[in-house]
Each structure stands twice: as C-alpha cells, then as structure tokens.
C-alpha positions as CSV (number, residue, x, y, z in Angstrom):
1,X,-15.7,-2.6,127.7
2,X,-12.1,-3.6,126.8
3,X,-13.1,-7.1,125.8
4,X,-16.0,-5.8,123.8
5,X,-13.8,-3.4,121.9
6,X,-11.3,-6.2,121.2
7,X,-14.2,-8.3,119.9
8,X,-15.3,-5.5,117.7
9,X,-11.8,-5.0,116.3
10,X,-11.6,-8.7,115.5
11,X,-15.1,-8.6,113.9
12,X,-14.0,-5.7,111.7
13,X,-11.1,-7.9,110.4
14,X,-12.6,-11.3,109.9
15,X,-16.2,-10.6,109.2
16,X,-16.7,-10.6,105.4
17,X,-20.1,-9.0,105.5
18,X,-22.1,-12.1,104.6
19,X,-23.3,-13.1,108.0
20,X,-26.9,-12.0,107.3
21,X,-27.5,-14.6,104.7
22,X,-28.3,-18.0,106.0
23,X,-26.8,-19.8,103.1
24,X,-23.6,-17.9,103.0
25,X,-23.2,-17.8,106.8
26,X,-23.5,-21.6,107.0
27,X,-21.1,-21.9,104.1
28,X,-18.5,-20.0,106.1
29,X,-19.1,-22.3,109.0
30,X,-18.7,-25.4,106.8
31,X,-15.3,-24.1,105.7
32,X,-14.5,-23.7,109.4
33,X,-15.4,-27.4,109.9
34,X,-13.2,-28.3,107.0
35,X,-10.1,-26.6,108.3
36,X,-10.7,-28.0,111.8
37,X,-10.7,-31.5,110.3
38,X,-7.5,-30.7,108.4
39,X,-5.9,-29.6,111.7
40,X,-6.6,-33.0,113.2
41,X,-4.9,-34.8,110.4
42,X,-1.6,-33.0,110.9
43,X,-1.8,-32.8,114.7
44,X,-2.3,-36.5,115.0
45,X,0.5,-37.2,112.6
46,X,3.0,-34.9,114.2
47,X,2.2,-36.1,117.8
48,X,2.7,-39.7,116.9
49,X,6.3,-40.0,118.3
50,X,4.9,-39.2,121.8
51,X,2.0,-41.7,121.6
52,X,2.6,-45.4,121.0
53,X,0.5,-46.8,118.1
54,X,-0.2,-49.9,120.2
55,X,-1.9,-47.8,122.9
56,X,-5.6,-47.0,122.9
57,X,-4.9,-43.3,122.4
58,X,-2.4,-44.1,119.6
59,X,-5.0,-46.2,117.8
60,X,-7.7,-43.6,118.3
61,X,-5.5,-40.8,117.2
62,X,-4.5,-42.7,114.0
63,X,-8.2,-43.2,113.1
64,X,-9.0,-39.6,113.8
65,X,-6.1,-38.4,111.7
66,X,-7.0,-40.8,108.8
67,X,-10.7,-39.9,108.9
68,X,-10.1,-36.2,109.1
69,X,-8.8,-36.1,105.5
70,X,-12.4,-35.7,104.6
71,X,-12.1,-31.9,105.3
72,X,-10.3,-31.5,101.9
73,X,-13.3,-33.2,100.2
74,X,-15.7,-30.8,101.8
75,X,-13.6,-27.9,100.5
76,X,-13.9,-29.4,97.0
77,X,-17.7,-29.7,97.2
78,X,-18.0,-26.1,98.4
79,X,-15.8,-24.9,95.6
80,X,-17.7,-26.9,93.0
81,X,-21.0,-25.4,94.3
82,X,-19.8,-21.8,94.5
83,X,-17.7,-21.4,91.4
84,X,-20.0,-23.4,89.1
85,X,-23.1,-21.6,90.4
86,X,-21.5,-18.2,90.1
87,X,-20.6,-18.9,86.4
88,X,-24.0,-20.3,85.6
89,X,-25.8,-17.4,87.2
90,X,-23.7,-14.8,85.6
91,X,-21.8,-15.4,82.3
92,X,-18.4,-13.9,82.6
93,X,-15.5,-13.2,80.2
94,X,-12.8,-15.8,80.7
95,X,-9.7,-13.6,81.2
96,X,-11.2,-11.2,83.9
97,X,-12.7,-14.3,85.7
98,X,-9.4,-16.1,85.6
99,X,-7.5,-13.0,86.8
100,X,-9.9,-12.7,89.8
101,X,-9.6,-16.3,90.8
102,X,-5.8,-16.2,90.6
103,X,-5.7,-13.0,92.5
104,X,-7.7,-14.7,95.2
105,X,-5.1,-17.4,95.5
106,X,-1.7,-16.1,94.6
107,X,-0.8,-13.2,97.0
108,X,-1.2,-15.4,100.2
109,X,0.2,-18.5,98.5
110,X,3.3,-16.8,97.2
111,X,3.9,-15.2,100.6
112,X,3.8,-18.5,102.4
113,X,5.8,-20.2,99.7
114,X,8.6,-17.6,100.0
115,X,8.5,-18.2,103.8
116,X,8.9,-22.0,103.3
117,X,11.8,-21.5,100.8
118,X,13.6,-19.1,103.2
119,X,13.2,-21.5,106.1
120,X,14.4,-24.4,104.0
121,X,17.5,-22.5,103.1
122,X,18.1,-21.3,106.7
123,X,17.4,-24.7,108.3
124,X,18.8,-27.4,105.9
125,X,17.8,-30.2,108.3
126,X,14.1,-29.2,107.9
127,X,14.4,-28.3,104.2
128,X,11.5,-28.9,101.8
129,X,13.8,-28.4,98.9
130,X,15.8,-30.9,96.8
131,X,19.5,-30.9,96.7
132,X,21.4,-28.9,94.0
133,X,20.8,-25.4,92.7
134,X,19.1,-26.5,89.4
135,X,16.8,-28.8,91.2
136,X,15.8,-26.1,93.7
137,X,15.0,-23.6,90.9
138,X,13.0,-26.2,89.1
139,X,11.1,-27.1,92.3
140,X,10.3,-23.5,93.1
141,X,9.1,-22.8,89.6
142,X,6.9,-25.9,89.6
143,X,5.4,-24.9,93.0
144,X,4.8,-21.3,91.8
145,X,2.9,-22.7,88.9
146,X,0.9,-24.9,91.3
147,X,1.9,-28.1,89.5
148,X,2.2,-30.4,92.6
149,X,-0.9,-32.7,92.7
150,X,-1.5,-32.4,89.0
151,X,1.8,-33.9,88.0
152,X,4.2,-35.9,90.3
153,X,6.1,-32.9,91.8
154,X,6.7,-32.7,95.5
155,X,4.9,-29.7,97.1
156,X,7.1,-27.4,99.1
157,X,4.0,-26.4,101.1
158,X,2.7,-29.8,102.3
159,X,-0.9,-29.1,101.6
160,X,-0.4,-27.2,98.3
161,X,-1.4,-30.1,96.1
162,X,-5.1,-29.3,96.9
163,X,-4.6,-25.7,95.6
164,X,-3.4,-27.3,92.3
165,X,-6.8,-29.1,92.2
166,X,-8.6,-25.9,93.0
167,X,-6.9,-23.8,90.4
168,X,-7.2,-26.5,87.8
169,X,-11.0,-26.5,88.5
170,X,-11.2,-22.7,88.4
171,X,-9.6,-22.5,85.0
172,X,-11.3,-25.5,83.3
173,X,-15.0,-25.2,84.5
174,X,-15.7,-22.1,82.4
175,X,-14.4,-24.0,79.3
176,X,-16.6,-27.0,80.2
177,X,-19.7,-24.7,80.5
178,X,-19.0,-22.9,77.2
179,X,-17.6,-26.0,75.3
180,X,-20.7,-28.1,76.0
181,X,-23.1,-25.2,76.0
182,X,-24.4,-26.1,79.4
183,X,-26.5,-23.0,79.9
184,X,-28.7,-24.2,77.1
185,X,-29.1,-27.8,78.4
186,X,-31.7,-28.9,80.9
187,X,-30.8,-29.4,84.5
188,X,-31.4,-33.2,84.2
189,X,-29.0,-33.4,81.3
190,X,-26.3,-31.5,83.2
191,X,-26.7,-33.7,86.3
192,X,-26.4,-36.9,84.2
193,X,-23.2,-35.4,82.6
194,X,-21.7,-34.6,86.1
195,X,-22.5,-38.1,87.4
196,X,-20.8,-39.6,84.4
197,X,-17.8,-37.3,84.8
198,X,-17.6,-38.1,88.5
199,X,-17.4,-41.8,87.8
200,X,-14.9,-41.3,84.9
201,X,-12.7,-39.0,87.0
202,X,-12.7,-41.4,90.0
203,X,-11.8,-44.5,87.9
204,X,-9.2,-42.6,85.8
205,X,-7.8,-40.9,88.9
206,X,-7.5,-44.2,90.8
207,X,-5.8,-45.8,87.9
208,X,-3.3,-42.9,87.3
209,X,-2.3,-41.8,90.8
210,X,-4.7,-43.0,93.5
211,X,-5.5,-39.4,94.5
212,X,-6.9,-37.7,91.4
213,X,-10.1,-39.5,92.0
214,X,-10.9,-36.8,94.6
215,X,-11.5,-34.4,91.8
216,X,-14.9,-36.0,91.5
217,X,-15.9,-34.0,94.6
218,X,-16.0,-30.9,92.5
219,X,-18.8,-32.5,90.4
220,X,-20.7,-33.4,93.6
221,X,-20.7,-29.6,94.4
222,X,-21.9,-28.8,90.9
223,X,-24.8,-31.4,91.2
224,X,-25.6,-29.8,94.6
225,X,-26.1,-26.4,92.8
226,X,-28.3,-28.0,90.2
227,X,-30.4,-29.7,92.9
228,X,-30.8,-26.6,95.0
229,X,-31.6,-24.4,92.1
230,X,-34.5,-26.7,91.0
231,X,-35.7,-27.9,94.4
232,X,-35.0,-25.3,97.1
233,X,-38.5,-23.7,96.9
234,X,-40.1,-27.0,98.0
235,X,-38.6,-26.6,101.5
236,X,-39.7,-22.9,101.9
237,X,-43.4,-23.8,101.9
238,X,-43.4,-27.4,103.3
239,X,-42.3,-27.6,106.9
240,X,-42.3,-31.4,106.9
241,X,-40.0,-31.6,104.0
242,X,-37.8,-29.0,105.5
243,X,-37.6,-30.9,108.8
244,X,-36.7,-34.1,107.0
245,X,-33.9,-32.4,105.0
246,X,-32.5,-30.9,108.2
247,X,-32.5,-34.3,109.8
248,X,-30.9,-35.8,106.8
249,X,-28.2,-33.1,106.9
250,X,-27.3,-33.9,110.5
251,X,-27.3,-37.6,109.8
252,X,-25.0,-37.0,106.8
253,X,-22.6,-35.1,109.1
254,X,-22.4,-38.1,111.4
255,X,-22.0,-40.5,108.6
256,X,-19.3,-38.3,106.9
257,X,-17.2,-38.2,110.1
258,X,-17.9,-41.6,111.7
259,X,-17.9,-43.9,108.7
260,X,-14.3,-43.1,107.6
261,X,-13.1,-43.4,111.2
262,X,-14.9,-46.7,112.1
263,X,-15.8,-48.5,108.9
264,X,-13.3,-47.2,106.3
265,X,-10.3,-46.4,108.5
266,X,-7.9,-48.5,106.3
267,X,-9.0,-46.9,103.1
268,X,-7.0,-43.7,102.5
269,X,-8.9,-41.8,99.8
270,X,-10.3,-45.0,98.3
271,X,-13.5,-45.7,96.4
272,X,-15.8,-46.6,99.3
273,X,-14.8,-43.5,101.2
274,X,-15.3,-41.3,98.1
275,X,-18.8,-42.7,97.5
276,X,-19.8,-42.0,101.1
277,X,-18.5,-38.4,101.0
278,X,-19.8,-37.7,97.5
279,X,-23.2,-38.2,98.9
280,X,-22.9,-37.1,102.5
281,X,-21.2,-33.7,102.1
282,X,-23.7,-32.4,99.5
283,X,-26.6,-33.6,101.7
284,X,-25.2,-31.7,104.7
285,X,-24.7,-28.6,102.5
286,X,-28.2,-28.8,101.1
287,X,-29.6,-28.8,104.7
288,X,-27.5,-25.8,105.6
289,X,-28.4,-23.9,102.4
290,X,-32.1,-24.7,101.9
291,X,-33.7,-24.7,105.4
292,X,-33.5,-22.7,108.6
293,X,-32.9,-25.7,110.8
294,X,-30.4,-27.1,113.3
295,X,-27.8,-27.7,110.6
296,X,-27.8,-24.1,109.4
297,X,-27.8,-22.7,113.0
298,X,-24.9,-25.0,113.9
299,X,-22.7,-23.8,111.0
300,X,-23.8,-20.2,111.4
301,X,-22.1,-20.1,114.8
302,X,-19.9,-17.0,114.7
303,X,-16.6,-18.5,115.9
304,X,-16.9,-21.3,113.4
305,X,-17.8,-18.8,110.6
306,X,-14.8,-16.6,111.5
307,X,-12.6,-19.7,111.3
308,X,-14.1,-20.4,107.9
309,X,-13.4,-16.8,106.8
310,X,-9.7,-17.2,107.5
311,X,-9.6,-20.8,106.3
312,X,-7.3,-20.1,103.3
313,X,-4.6,-18.5,105.5
314,X,-5.2,-21.2,108.1
315,X,-4.8,-24.0,105.5
316,X,-1.5,-22.6,104.3
317,X,0.1,-21.9,107.7
318,X,-1.2,-24.5,110.2
319,X,1.2,-27.3,109.1
320,X,4.3,-25.1,109.4
321,X,3.1,-23.8,112.8
322,X,2.5,-27.3,114.1
323,X,5.9,-28.5,112.9
324,X,7.5,-25.6,114.9
325,X,5.3,-26.4,117.9
326,X,6.4,-30.1,118.0
327,X,10.0,-29.2,117.4
328,X,9.9,-27.0,120.4
329,X,8.1,-29.7,122.4
330,X,10.8,-32.2,121.4
331,X,13.4,-30.0,123.1
332,X,11.4,-30.1,126.4
333,X,9.8,-33.5,126.3
334,X,11.8,-36.4,124.8
335,X,9.3,-38.6,122.9
336,X,9.1,-42.0,124.4
337,X,5.8,-43.2,122.9
338,X,4.2,-43.3,126.4
339,X,2.9,-39.7,126.6
340,X,-0.8,-39.9,125.6
341,X,-1.3,-36.6,127.4
342,X,0.4,-34.9,124.5
343,X,-2.4,-35.8,122.2
344,X,-5.2,-35.1,124.7
345,X,-3.7,-32.1,126.5
346,X,-1.9,-30.1,123.8
347,X,-4.5,-30.3,121.1
348,X,-6.3,-27.1,122.1
349,X,-3.1,-25.0,122.8
350,X,-1.7,-26.1,119.4
351,X,-5.0,-25.2,117.7
352,X,-5.1,-21.8,119.3
353,X,-1.5,-21.2,118.1
354,X,-2.4,-22.1,114.5
355,X,-5.4,-19.9,114.6
356,X,-3.3,-16.9,115.8
357,X,-0.7,-17.4,113.1
358,X,-3.5,-17.7,110.4
359,X,-5.2,-14.6,111.7
360,X,-2.0,-12.6,111.4
361,X,-1.5,-13.8,107.8
362,X,-5.1,-13.1,106.9
363,X,-5.0,-9.5,108.2
364,X,-1.5,-8.7,106.8
365,X,-1.8,-10.4,103.4
366,X,-4.9,-12.1,102.4
367,X,-7.5,-9.5,103.3
368,X,-5.3,-6.7,102.0
369,X,-4.2,-8.2,98.7
370,X,-6.9,-10.8,97.8
371,X,-10.1,-9.6,99.4
372,X,-9.9,-5.9,98.8
373,X,-11.5,-5.0,95.5
374,X,-8.9,-4.2,92.8
375,X,-8.8,-0.6,91.6
C-alpha cells in the first residue's frame, strides 16, 4: 500500500495527462530515449580518467559517448514536428505565441543558470566564468539571452547551446510560415522547400561553424509533420502497410544508434551522420505516431514516458550532477586508467542520481512556473 501510494504521488507530479494518446505518449517516450542518450555522452566523457582509452572498455565507452550525441538530433526532430505542426494547425498571434514559448524555457533555465553562476563564484577551480568582472557580466548577459551556439560565446551551462537552437527555431518558424504564406501552399511545395532549406542549412552550417548544420534536423521534423498529415490514414485501414512501417521504425532505431557507433564513430556531427539521422529519426517517429505497433508500445512504456516528461529539467541538470558525482569519486578512488568497473558498475547509480535531481527541479520549478497555465 505504501509503495502504491508513493507511485501515485509520483504519477501526480510527472504525468502530464497525455498518456491516453498513442502519438503523444510515444512522443514522451522518445524524449526519454533522447535524454538517456545524452546522459551516456557525459557519463562516458567524465568517466574517461578511470578507464584507459587503449582498453576494450575505454574504446567501447568512447564509441558509445560519441554516438550518443544523436539524442540532441532527436530532440530537434521532435521540436520541428510539434512546433511547426501546432502553428500550421492553429494560426496564432506572434507575441502571445513567443511569450508562451519563452515561458516554457526561461524559468527553469534561469534557475539552473543562477545555480551555475553561484557555484562558479563559490568554487573558482570549477568555474564556468571568464576572468574579470566585465567579462563575467558579459558572459552572464550572453547566456541569459541564449546566444551560445548561435554566436561563438561559451555556454555557462554546458548543454545550453542546444537551447539557443531551440529558441531560435521557436522565434523564426512563425515568420517563415507567414513570410512565405506556407498555409496556402501545397504540401508537396512545402516539402521541397524544407528539403532545400535542410541542404542549405547543412552546407552553410558546416562552412561557418561545423555545428550549425544540425539545425537541418528541425526541417526533418517539419517534413515528418507534412508526411503524417497527408499519409497517416493509409496505415489505419491497411494492416500490411502498418506492419511495414512499424518494422521500418524499429529498423531505423537500430540504424540511428548503431551506425554512428560502428560506421561513423570518427565523424562528430559530420555530413554522413547527419544524413543517416535526418532519415532514421523521422522514420522511427512516423512508426510511433501512425501505427499501434511495437515501436509505439516500446516508447509508450510508462517509466520512459515519465523520463521524457522531465526531460528539460534532466537535460539542464544532469551534467552538473555528474560532475559532482565524479568529483566525489575522485576523492575516494584515485583514477589510474585501469578501473573499467567505474564505467560498467557506476552507470546505473549515476543515472538514478541524475534522475532524482531532475525530478526535484521539475517539481519545484518547471512544473510550477512553466507547465501551470498562466492566469
């Protein structure tokens, strides 16, 4: 009875009331997959001093960490699908829309940013701030405005560069829709436009910074919305097509995870990886959103959905928690490079610790200030 009541209390906090819809439930689970992949990136990186790169475990951990960057790309595809689809379904005035999107991001982000700044001032050896008062003020202002990632400014929160991409997308996609009068265009015309913009963004991004090319993943999500809007009914009445799409989705999941690890492990965010993910992630999403198959059931699993529901808080806090975890470990176990057990044995405890911290932030800040409807 006690455990059941604890589960009920947890459900009341992390359940967002969308579990009944197959599409939205699986979307929550896909977000859970994305943050789990992001965790592997930073866990593998921070555990490296304990695991020799020349060992089998070290080589495997490096490949896992490098490949797990694909979680960010999945986030971008889901944002492209959800935000673009919402705007196409229901035209909205720009200012109220922008205010809602910024309200979704800023309360939690500013709380964590303030925590990083306070810790940097209290622990100069671990500081994320530049030296000099003027430089500190400039860095904080740039981070408050979410400029890292868009321009060459160092993020105080390590992962905040992706939020810059997200907010840039939030604020520009309504202008793209209205400026090109996309609602009056055919779906085929819009898809051709997004394919062209994906290619242009990838080429320009690679030329400018080597990372901006990942903005193309937002267009992949927008194309996914166009495809589902025009084709989803086919799978409702054709069991054979539905089965093939479900199989394709599971195959795309394998390709998205394995190809960067095995075939593209040396290409950090490069063109070949981008092409694979630009196709694979939307195919997996299409299988989850369109048919009631194994892919949807897998990503509708309640623990994975709940992880997806707290994914924003998790994304902002996990790196800080992991840094503290490994600093504490360093005081107990001196890293010699011969301790493969650190990677294998401490992954689950570290993950549980990061989930606990994210859950606390979600309940105290994100749910209260970003998810509660404004008065």
